[in-house]
C-alpha positions as CSV (number, residue, x, y, z in Angstrom):
1,M,88.1,108.3,102.8
2,P,90.5,105.4,102.3
3,E,94.2,106.3,102.1
4,L,97.6,104.5,101.6
5,V,99.6,104.5,104.8
6,V,102.8,103.0,106.0
7,P,102.0,99.7,107.9
8,R,101.0,100.6,111.5
9,L,100.0,98.7,114.6
10,S,96.8,100.7,115.1
11,V,95.3,98.7,112.2
12,A,96.3,95.4,113.9
13,P,92.9,94.0,114.7
14,A,91.7,94.4,111.1
15,V,94.9,93.0,109.6
16,R,94.6,90.0,112.0
17,A,91.0,89.4,110.8
18,A,92.0,89.7,107.2
19,A,94.9,87.3,107.6
20,D,92.7,84.7,109.3
21,D,90.0,84.9,106.5
22,P,90.0,81.3,105.1
23,S,89.0,82.6,101.6
24,L,92.2,84.7,101.3
25,L,95.3,82.7,100.3
26,P,98.6,83.9,101.6
27,D,100.6,85.2,98.6
28,G,103.9,86.7,99.1
29,I,106.5,88.1,101.5
30,D,104.2,91.0,102.5
31,A,101.1,88.9,103.1
32,A,100.1,88.8,106.8
33,P,101.0,85.6,108.6
34,R,98.0,83.8,110.0
35,G,97.4,83.4,113.8
36,M,99.9,86.0,114.9
37,D,100.0,87.3,118.4
38,D,100.8,90.9,119.3
39,A,104.6,90.4,119.4
40,Q,104.6,88.6,116.1
41,L,102.4,91.3,114.5
42,A,104.8,94.0,115.7
43,A,107.8,92.1,114.4
44,W,106.1,91.5,111.0
45,V,105.2,95.2,110.7
46,E,108.8,96.1,111.5
47,S,110.0,93.7,108.8
48,L,107.8,95.5,106.3
49,H,109.4,98.8,107.2
50,A,112.9,97.2,107.0
51,D,112.1,95.8,103.6
52,T,112.1,99.3,102.2
53,R,115.8,99.8,103.1
54,E,118.4,98.8,100.6
55,G,120.8,97.0,103.0
56,T,118.2,94.8,104.6
57,P,118.9,91.1,104.2
58,R,116.2,89.4,102.1
59,P,115.8,86.1,100.2
60,E,117.7,85.6,97.0
61,G,116.0,87.3,94.1
62,F,114.0,89.7,96.3
63,V,114.4,93.5,96.0
64,P,113.6,96.4,98.3
65,S,109.9,97.1,98.3
66,T,107.7,99.9,99.8
67,H,104.8,98.3,101.6
68,L,101.6,100.3,102.0
69,W,98.2,99.5,103.5
70,W,94.9,100.8,102.2
71,V,93.0,101.9,105.2
72,E,89.9,103.8,106.3
73,G,90.5,104.9,109.8
74,D,91.7,101.7,111.5
75,D,89.9,99.5,109.0
76,Y,92.3,97.5,106.8
77,L,91.0,97.2,103.3
78,G,94.0,96.0,101.4
79,R,97.7,96.3,100.6
80,V,100.0,97.4,97.9
81,H,103.7,97.1,97.5
82,V,106.1,98.8,95.1
83,R,109.2,96.9,94.2
84,H,112.1,99.4,93.8
85,R,113.6,97.6,90.7
86,L,113.0,94.6,88.5
87,T,114.9,91.3,88.5
88,P,114.7,89.1,85.5
89,W,111.8,87.2,87.2
90,L,110.0,90.3,88.1
91,R,110.4,91.7,84.6
92,E,108.8,88.5,83.2
93,L,106.0,87.8,85.7
94,G,105.9,90.0,88.9
95,G,106.2,93.6,87.9
96,H,106.8,96.7,90.0
97,V,103.5,96.9,91.8
98,G,101.4,94.2,93.5
99,Y,98.1,94.8,95.3
100,S,95.4,92.8,97.0
101,V,92.0,93.8,98.5
102,V,90.5,92.1,101.5
103,P,87.7,89.9,100.1
104,A,85.0,91.7,102.1
105,H,86.0,95.0,100.5
106,R,86.3,93.9,96.8
107,R,84.2,95.2,94.0
108,R,84.1,98.7,95.4
109,G,86.9,100.4,93.4
110,H,89.5,100.0,96.1
111,A,92.1,98.3,93.8
112,T,91.8,101.0,91.2
113,A,92.2,103.7,93.8
114,M,95.1,101.9,95.5
115,L,97.0,101.5,92.2
116,A,96.4,105.2,91.4
117,A,97.7,106.2,94.9
118,A,100.8,103.9,94.5
119,L,101.9,105.3,91.2
120,P,103.3,108.6,92.7
121,V,105.2,106.4,95.2
122,A,106.8,104.5,92.2
123,A,107.5,107.9,90.5
124,A,109.3,109.1,93.6
125,L,111.5,106.0,93.4
126,G,112.5,107.0,89.9
127,I,110.2,104.5,88.1
128,E,108.8,106.3,85.1
129,C,106.6,103.5,83.9
130,A,105.6,100.7,86.3
131,L,105.3,97.2,85.1
132,V,102.1,95.7,86.4
133,T,101.0,92.1,85.7
134,C,98.0,89.9,86.3
135,D,96.9,86.4,85.5
136,V,95.2,85.9,82.1
137,D,91.9,85.0,83.8
138,N,91.8,88.0,86.2
139,T,89.4,90.3,84.5
140,A,89.0,92.6,87.5
141,S,92.7,93.2,87.8
142,R,92.9,93.8,84.1
143,R,90.3,96.6,84.4
144,V,92.2,98.1,87.4
145,I,95.4,98.3,85.4
146,E,93.7,99.7,82.3
147,R,91.7,102.3,84.3
148,N,95.1,103.6,85.6
149,G,96.4,104.1,82.1
150,G,98.1,100.8,81.6
151,L,99.5,100.2,78.1
152,F,99.3,96.5,77.2
153,A,102.7,95.1,76.5
154,D,102.2,91.3,76.0
155,Q,101.3,87.9,77.4
156,R,104.0,85.7,78.9
157,G,102.7,82.3,79.8
158,E,99.7,82.8,82.1
159,K,100.6,86.5,82.8
160,L,99.5,89.6,81.0
161,R,101.8,92.6,81.3
162,W,101.2,96.4,81.1
163,W,103.4,99.4,81.5
164,V,101.6,102.1,83.5
165,P,102.9,105.7,83.5
166,T,103.7,107.0,87.0
167,G,103.7,110.7,86.3
């Protein structure tokens, strides 16, 4: 049964394979770097853990985020991160929660289950309703958000925005 876990090295071979998949575009601070060796992988995993802490240095405009991996045993299926608060940019386009499923594991309900599992994490951070966004043309992500109780807010540019209750 898949579960959300804190990033861990035991999943390293599957994370490495997912990062090197040419059909997967790197998209964000928590996306696995391509071509990493063991030392780089360990440092990257530690940076994900550190990003949860408030005092960790981070690029301008970035906020603390809880990074979680969706795994089944040592198989890496996807990732989800919960941003602890919203900046003006995140309020417009990024939202509280981001998620991605490895291409080989898509269309199996993983994204819906990952978002459902991430909502209690957001609630524990004091987020009563999580802002979740997706591109206008991303029908699959739209369904994921709606299946998790998302209440459509509006469209801003090429992004659709929903508020999803976390409790």
